C-alpha positions as CSV (number, residue, x, y, z in Angstrom):
1,M,-43.1,3.4,-57.4
2,G,-44.8,6.7,-56.4
3,T,-43.2,9.9,-55.4
4,I,-45.4,10.7,-52.4
5,G,-43.9,13.5,-50.5
6,E,-41.7,14.5,-53.5
7,K,-44.5,16.4,-55.4
8,R,-43.5,19.8,-54.0
9,K,-43.8,22.0,-57.1
10,R,-47.2,23.6,-57.7
11,I,-47.7,23.8,-61.4
12,R,-50.4,25.0,-63.8
13,I,-51.5,22.8,-66.7
14,E,-52.9,25.0,-69.4
15,Q,-55.0,23.9,-72.3
16,Q,-55.1,25.3,-75.9
17,V,-58.2,27.4,-76.6
18,L,-59.2,28.9,-79.9
19,V,-60.4,32.5,-79.6
20,V,-62.2,34.2,-82.4
21,T,-61.5,38.0,-82.6
22,P,-63.6,40.2,-84.8
23,G,-61.5,41.5,-87.6
24,R,-58.5,39.4,-86.7
25,G,-59.8,35.8,-87.1
26,E,-58.9,32.9,-85.0
27,T,-56.0,32.9,-82.4
28,V,-54.7,30.1,-80.3
29,T,-54.2,30.9,-76.7
30,Y,-54.0,29.0,-73.4
31,A,-56.4,28.8,-70.5
32,L,-56.0,27.1,-67.1
33,R,-57.0,23.4,-67.0
34,C,-55.8,22.7,-63.5
35,V,-53.3,23.4,-60.8
36,V,-51.5,20.3,-59.4
37,D,-48.6,19.2,-57.3
38,A,-45.7,17.7,-59.3
39,H,-42.2,16.3,-59.1
40,E,-39.8,17.2,-61.8
41,R,-36.9,14.9,-62.7
42,P,-34.5,14.6,-65.6
43,L,-35.0,11.8,-68.2
44,T,-33.3,8.5,-67.4
45,G,-30.7,7.3,-69.9
46,R,-33.2,5.0,-71.6
47,E,-35.9,7.8,-71.8
48,A,-33.3,10.2,-73.3
49,L,-32.3,7.7,-76.0
50,L,-36.0,7.2,-76.8
51,A,-36.6,10.9,-77.0
52,A,-33.3,11.6,-79.0
53,R,-33.5,15.3,-78.1
54,A,-31.1,18.0,-79.2
55,T,-29.0,19.7,-76.5
56,A,-30.7,23.0,-76.9
57,V,-33.9,21.5,-75.5
58,L,-34.2,20.6,-71.9
59,S,-36.2,17.3,-71.6
60,S,-37.7,16.3,-68.3
61,V,-40.4,14.2,-66.7
62,W,-43.1,15.7,-64.5
63,E,-44.8,13.2,-62.2
64,I,-48.3,14.1,-61.1
65,W,-51.2,12.3,-59.6
66,Y,-53.3,10.5,-62.3
67,R,-55.7,12.6,-64.3
68,D,-57.6,11.5,-67.4
69,D,-58.0,15.0,-69.0
70,I,-54.4,15.7,-70.0
71,S,-53.6,16.2,-73.7
72,V,-50.3,16.6,-75.7
73,K,-51.7,20.0,-76.7
74,D,-51.5,21.2,-73.1
75,R,-48.5,22.9,-71.6
76,I,-47.0,23.4,-68.1
77,R,-46.3,26.7,-66.5
78,F,-44.0,26.7,-63.5
79,K,-43.0,30.2,-62.4
80,T,-41.6,31.8,-65.5
81,R,-41.0,28.6,-67.4
82,V,-43.2,27.3,-70.2
83,I,-42.9,23.6,-70.7
84,E,-44.5,21.7,-73.6
85,I,-46.0,18.3,-73.0
86,E,-44.6,15.9,-75.7
87,S,-46.3,12.7,-74.4
88,F,-47.6,11.1,-71.2
89,M,-48.1,7.7,-69.7
90,D,-49.4,5.8,-66.7
91,P,-46.2,3.9,-65.7
92,T,-47.9,1.2,-63.7
93,D,-51.4,1.0,-65.4
94,T,-52.9,1.5,-61.9
95,R,-54.1,5.1,-62.4
96,D,-52.0,6.3,-59.5
97,E,-49.6,8.5,-61.3
98,L,-49.1,10.1,-64.7
99,H,-45.7,10.8,-66.1
100,L,-45.6,13.8,-68.5
101,F,-42.6,13.8,-70.8
102,C,-41.8,17.4,-71.6
103,S,-39.5,19.7,-73.5
104,E,-38.4,23.2,-72.8
105,V,-36.5,25.3,-75.4
106,Q,-33.4,26.9,-73.7
107,A,-32.9,30.5,-74.7
C-alpha cells in the first residue's frame, strides 16, 4: 500500500494558535507543528464522490508517514500554497501511513 520513495515533497504542517494582543483581543494564527515528507495525489473517483466538492476547490490527498498529532484545524503549506486539512485517516489501520484529505481554494 505505501508510497515509499514517492514522498518527495517537503511540507509544513501548521497548527492553529490563539494569540492574545493587548488592545486588539484574540487572533487566530498558525505556528509550525512539523515538517514532513509527503506525496500529493488527486482524489480517486470514489473519494471525489464522497467529498462532493465544487470545481473552484482543488481537492487532493497528501500521504505522509503516520503521526498521532494531526488535527483538522491544521493546515499544510507547500511553497506558496496553503492547503486546508478537511479530514484524515489511517487507510490500513497499521499506523504506517496517514492520508490527509485536503482542499485548496483556487484563485
